[in-house]
N, C-alpha and C positions, 0 to 999 in steps of 0.2 A: 633531347636525350639527357638523362640524369648524369650528374657529376658527383662522384663519391664525396661525401661531406668531409672525409678525412683530409682531403687536399686543402681545405680551407682552415683546418685546425692544426696543421703542421706548424712547427716553430717558425718564427719570423724570418728565418734564414731563406725562405723561398724567394727566389729572385727571378725566375723565368717560367713562362707558361708556353706550352706547345699545343695548338689545336691538332686533333687527329683527324685525318681524312677518312680513316677506317677505324671506327671505335673498337675498343677492346673491353673485355669483362674484367673488372677489378672488384674483388670482394662481393661478387654476385650482382654488381651493377654495371650497366653499359656506360663507359666513360668516353667522352669525345674530346678530352683535353687532359694533359698531364702537367703537373707543376714540378719544377726541379729546384732543389736547393744546391748551393755551392758544394762541390765535392769536398769531402774531408779525407784524411788519410785512411780511415777505415773503409771507405768506398773504393780505394785504389789498391787494396791488398792483393798482391799477386799480379798486378798489371805492370808490364815492362813499358814505361813511358817512352823509351827510345823507339818502340815499335808503334807508338800511338795506341789507338783503340782498334787495331786491325784484327784481333782475335775475337770471333763472335761470342764465344762463351764468356769471355771476360767483359766484353762490352755489355752483354746481357746482365751480368752481375752489377756493373757500374750503373746502368740505367735503373735497375731495380732499387739499388741503394739510394740514389739521389732523387728518385721519384717516390720512394716510400711504398713500392708495390712488391709483390712476390716475384721471384725470378721467372717462374713459369708464366706469369702474367706479362712480364716484359718480353718474354719469348714469343708472344702472340702479336707483337707489333708488325704491321705491314711494312714492306721494304720502303715504300714511299714515305711513311711516317718515320721510319728509322733514319732516313736521311736528314729530316728536319730535327729530330732529337739529337742526332750526332753533331749537327752544327751547333746546337745550343751547348752541349757538353764540351765540345772543343773550344767554344767561345769563352767558357769559364777559365781556360788556361791561356788562351792567346788573344783575348780582347772580346769585345761585345759581339754576340752572335747577331746575325741579321734576322733570324726568326726568334720568336718569343717576345715577351713584353715584361716590363718591370712588374714587380709584385704590387698587389693592391695597396 
């Protein structure tokens, strides 16, 4: 399966990769892994951190921002993959996630 080249050209702030059990389409290509950069303030706009990432539409926005994909593309994540992605994002705030690997 193809991996969109843009994931390899994002800034060096990429620190985690999540393989997808259920690939999604990103920019017209089937993608079987997503790369995540550390969240920045701009990614957390409108997110109430006291509630965590429990609001699906806000979680979708955060995923899209830190993965560098469109929100509608992030919305196509399967629930199984969403769990792995959520662990990685939460790991940015509360320590190293179990899923994902260091950047290349």
